[in-house]
C-alpha positions, 0 to 999 in steps of 0.5 A: 500500500502506498504510504500516502493512503495509510497516513492518518489525518488528525483533526485538532481542536483548533481545526474544529474551532476554525471550522465552527467559526467559518460555519457560524460566520456563513450562517450569520451572513445568511440569516442577516440576508434573510432578515434584510429581505424580510424587512424589505418585504414587510416595509413593502406590505406596510406601504401597500396597507398604508396606501389602502387605508388612506384611500379608504379614509379619503373615500369615506370623507368624500362619501360623507360630503356627498351624503350631506350635499344630497340631503341639502339637495333633497331639502331644496327640491322639497321646498322649491318643487314640492317633491319629496325624494325617498328611498324605495325599500 
């Protein structure tokens, strides 16, 4: 047998510590990348939700204004023309 293949290789505690540090560093880096992507995704979703909520608030405000204007128009029509507008239901 070849002397090279019979040669035993020993792993020292220092070798294990170095490999552990390399693996932990790679894992930390990977987790940081995942955290950054997750933070970006959360920020995007939050921006979408904020936009939706603002649109709903604007719609509600416009609806309130239109409802009041319609009440006034009904009152004017009733007073001036004698016609009362009611919902059918």
